[in-house]
C-alpha positions in Angstrom: 105.1 90.3 91.7 106.4 94.0 92.8 109.6 95.3 91.2 110.2 96.2 87.8 107.2 94.6 86.1 105.1 96.7 88.5 106.5 99.6 89.9 109.6 101.2 89.1 111.1 101.6 92.7 111.3 100.6 96.1 108.1 98.7 97.6 109.3 100.5 100.7 109.1 104.3 100.4 110.7 106.4 103.3 107.3 107.3 106.0 105.0 107.4 108.9 103.2 103.5 108.5 100.6 102.4 110.9 101.5 99.1 112.9 98.4 98.8 114.8 95.5 101.0 115.9 96.0 101.6 119.4 93.0 100.0 120.4 94.2 96.5 119.5 96.9 96.8 121.4 97.0 96.7 125.1 99.5 97.2 127.5 101.3 94.2 128.3 100.6 93.0 124.5 103.2 90.9 122.5 103.0 90.6 118.9 104.9 89.6 115.8 104.2 91.6 112.8 105.4 92.2 109.4 106.4 95.5 108.3 109.1 97.0 105.7 110.0 93.2 104.3 111.2 92.5 107.8 109.7 90.6 110.6 109.2 92.8 114.0 108.1 92.4 117.2 105.5 95.4 118.5 104.9 95.5 121.8 103.1 98.0 124.4 104.9 98.9 128.2 103.8 98.6 131.5 103.5 102.5 130.9 101.4 102.3 127.7 104.4 103.4 125.6 104.1 101.3 122.2 107.8 99.8 120.9 108.7 97.9 117.4 111.8 96.4 117.3 113.5 93.8 115.0 112.0 90.2 115.9 115.1 88.2 116.8 117.0 88.7 119.7 120.7 90.3 119.2 122.0 87.6 121.9 121.0 84.5 120.2 118.4 85.2 117.9 115.1 83.8 119.1 111.9 85.3 117.6 111.0 88.0 120.5 107.3 87.9 119.1 106.6 84.2 120.0 106.5 84.0 123.7 108.5 86.7 124.6 106.5 88.9 127.5 106.5 92.3 128.4 108.3 93.7 131.8 108.1 97.0 132.9 109.1 99.0 130.0 111.1 96.0 128.3 110.4 93.0 126.3 111.7 90.0 127.3 113.1 87.0 125.1 111.9 83.7 125.4 115.0 81.7 125.5 117.5 83.5 127.6 115.3 86.3 129.9 117.3 88.7 128.3 115.3 92.0 128.4 114.7 95.0 125.4 113.5 98.4 126.2 111.7 100.7 123.3 115.0 101.6 122.2 116.5 98.3 121.4 118.8 98.6 124.8 119.5 95.3 126.5 118.8 96.4 130.2 119.0 93.4 131.9 120.1 89.2 130.6 119.1 86.3 132.6 121.2 85.9 135.1 122.0 88.9 136.5 124.9 89.7 134.8 126.3 92.8 133.0 124.7 93.0 129.0 126.8 92.7 126.7 127.9 96.1 124.7 127.1 94.7 121.4 123.5 93.4 122.3 121.7 95.7 121.0 118.6 95.0 118.8 117.3 97.7 115.8 114.5 99.7 116.9 112.2 101.8 114.6 111.2 105.7 116.0 107.6 105.1 117.0 104.4 107.8 117.5 100.9 107.3 118.0 98.5 109.6 116.5 94.6 109.6 116.2 93.9 106.3 117.4 96.8 104.6 115.8 100.6 103.4 116.4 102.9 104.8 113.3 106.5 103.6 112.8 109.1 105.1 110.7 110.5 103.3 107.3 113.6 104.7 106.0 117.0 105.5 106.9 118.2 107.8 109.8 116.0 109.6 112.1 112.2 111.0 110.7 112.5 113.8 108.3 108.8 114.9 109.0 106.4 114.4 111.5 102.4 113.9 111.6 100.2 116.2 113.6 97.2 115.2 115.4 93.7 115.9 114.6 91.2 117.3 117.1 88.3 115.1 116.8 86.3 116.6 119.7 82.5 116.3 119.6 83.1 113.4 116.9 81.8 110.0 117.5 84.3 107.2 118.7 86.8 106.0 115.6 85.1 103.2 113.7 87.8 101.1 112.1 88.7 98.5 109.7 91.8 96.7 108.7 92.3 94.7 105.3 95.7 92.4 104.9 97.8 91.1 102.1 96.4 93.5 99.9 98.6 93.2 96.2 99.4 96.7 95.9 101.6 99.7 97.1 101.4 103.2 99.1 102.0 105.2 95.7 99.3 103.7 94.6 96.2 104.0 97.0 97.4 107.8 98.1 97.2 108.0 93.9 93.3 107.6 94.3 93.4 111.0 96.1 94.3 112.9 93.5 93.1 110.7 90.4 90.2 112.7 89.8 89.0 110.8 86.5 88.4 107.4 88.5 86.1 109.0 91.2 83.2 108.9 88.8 84.2 105.9 86.8 84.8 103.4 90.0 83.0 105.3 92.7 79.6 106.7 91.3 80.5 110.4 92.1 79.2 113.1 89.7 79.7 116.7 88.8 83.3 116.4 90.9 85.1 120.1 90.4 88.2 120.8 92.6 87.5 124.0 95.2 91.4 124.3 95.9 94.0 123.3 93.3 96.7 120.3 94.9 99.2 122.4 97.1 102.4 120.4 98.4 104.7 121.7 101.2 107.5 119.2 101.5 106.2 116.0 102.6 102.6 117.2 102.9 100.0 117.5 100.3 96.4 118.8 100.1 93.7 119.9 97.8 90.0 120.3 97.8 86.9 118.9 95.7 83.3 118.9 95.7 81.4 116.3 94.5 77.6 115.2 95.1 76.3 111.3 94.6 72.6 109.9 93.9 71.2 108.9 97.6 71.9 105.5 98.9 68.4 105.3 100.7 65.5 106.1 98.0 63.8 109.5 98.9 66.4 111.4 100.8 68.5 114.2 99.0 71.3 114.1 96.7 74.5 113.4 98.6 76.6 116.9 98.2 79.9 116.7 99.5 83.3 118.4 100.2 85.8 116.6 100.2 89.7 118.4 102.1 92.5 115.9 101.8 95.7 116.1 103.9 98.6 113.5 103.6 101.7 113.4 105.0 104.2 110.6 103.5 102.6 108.0 101.3 101.2 106.3 104.3 99.2 108.7 106.3 96.0 110.4 104.7 93.2 112.3 106.7 90.1 113.4 104.6 87.8 116.2 106.5 84.2 115.8 104.6 81.4 117.9 105.0 77.7 116.3 103.7 75.7 120.3 103.9 73.0 118.2 102.1 72.7 115.9 104.9 73.8 118.0 108.1 76.6 116.2 108.6 80.8 115.8 109.3 82.9 113.0 108.5 86.6 112.5 109.3 88.5 110.0 107.7 91.9 108.3 107.7 93.7 105.8 105.2 96.3 104.2 106.3 98.4 101.8 103.7 101.3 99.9 105.3 103.6 97.9 103.3 104.3 94.5 104.0 106.3 91.9 102.5 107.1 94.0 99.3 104.0 92.9 97.5 101.3 93.9 99.7 100.0 95.9 101.9 98.0 96.1 105.0 95.1 98.6 104.4 93.9 100.4 107.7 90.9 102.9 107.3 88.7 104.9 110.4 85.8 107.0 110.3 84.1 109.4 112.9 81.1 111.7 112.2 78.9 114.6 113.6 76.0 116.0 112.8 75.5 119.9 113.0 72.0 119.2 111.8 69.0 119.2 114.6 70.4 115.6 115.0 73.3 117.2 117.3 70.9 117.8 119.7 70.8 113.9 120.7 73.3 111.8 122.6 76.7 110.9 120.7 76.2 107.7 122.0 72.6 106.9 120.9 73.5 108.6 117.3 77.1 106.1 116.8 74.5 103.2 117.8 72.0 104.1 115.4 74.3 105.2 112.5 78.1 104.8 113.0 77.4 100.8 111.9 76.2 101.9 108.3 78.5 104.6 107.8 82.0 102.8 108.3 80.2 100.0 106.0 79.9 102.7 103.7 83.1 103.9 104.1 84.6 100.3 103.5 82.5 99.7 100.6 83.9 103.1 98.8 87.4 101.7 99.9 87.6 98.1 98.6 85.5 99.0 95.2 89.7 99.7 94.2 91.0 96.4 95.3 90.7 94.2 92.1 92.1 97.1 90.2 95.0 97.6 91.9 95.9 94.1 92.3 95.9 93.5 88.3 96.8 97.1 87.6 100.8 98.4 86.2 102.1 101.3 86.7 102.5 103.4 83.6 105.0 106.0 83.6 105.2 108.1 82.1 101.0 108.1 82.3 99.0 109.3 79.2 97.6 112.0 80.9 94.0 113.8 79.3 91.8 116.7 80.4 90.2 115.4 83.2 92.2 112.6 85.2 93.3 115.5 87.8 97.0 116.9 89.0 98.3 112.8 88.7 101.7 114.2 87.1 102.2 116.7 90.4 101.4 114.1 92.5 104.3 111.5 91.2 106.7 114.2 91.3 105.9 114.9 94.4 106.1 111.7 95.7 109.6 111.2 94.5 110.9 112.4 97.4 109.9 109.2 99.7 112.0 107.0 97.5 115.9 107.6 98.2 117.0 105.9 95.0 115.0 108.6 92.8 115.9 111.5 95.3 119.6 110.7 94.2 118.5 110.4 91.2 117.1 113.8 91.0 120.4 115.3 92.8 122.3 113.9 90.1 120.5 115.3 86.8 
């Protein structure tokens, strides 16, 4: 179970978390979701705005995600036809009468960025934002989602600084730091260089440079340049805590060639190369799943030279746990 035996902190750290890929939520669609240990309802209004509310109608408790429908900019309760906007305000009853003043549902702050719908988890208003990224000239995003993974956003994000596991688990060689880990409030960044044996016999050894950008524990963006193959990729990792023991993990990727292949039509390149690219990315990410499901969080870790800046990462991550921030302030 998540808790003292596995993680000595909340399973729901403060931050932005992906609750759906944009392409998965059509205009007028309503879907039930479980996020941050709660049942919620996700919908997209007639104007295209995504919203996330507490699942249960504050009028008399019906589940808005089971039978609820979108009407204009609101979601309509299936039991009494009360309607609620993206802020949780009751904008109409089913009887044409004045909405009760106390009839208000809890709404989560929501933004749409880089092909994903993100909801804020934490007390109060969001304390930071996540920037959009320019993917002009890159291929369309290819995505993959895994549900019910037994892990925690603390662990999935820590992988980005755990240099030791890159060779043991993922088969990278000659791992070297280009720019050391740097943090600025909720933002973390670092750059590595590494090589890998070619995936196809007779092709060059893969020489890759990774520029990692992390905002909180649920939003990671990685710029990958592969000069050995004249290619650049842009990769996303979104870990979203669900029921307190598991996460939903979403990944996305786009790419472009900077070699002579760039002259080919982008759609043709995507059809030829895209499926293999996302399969390889899926394989890399899934190599960690069994480890995450069965490991225990050890703190402080018995670090050795070659582990990477795990200790600095963990000090940075404490800010996303209100209970740890209070403890730090008291010291």
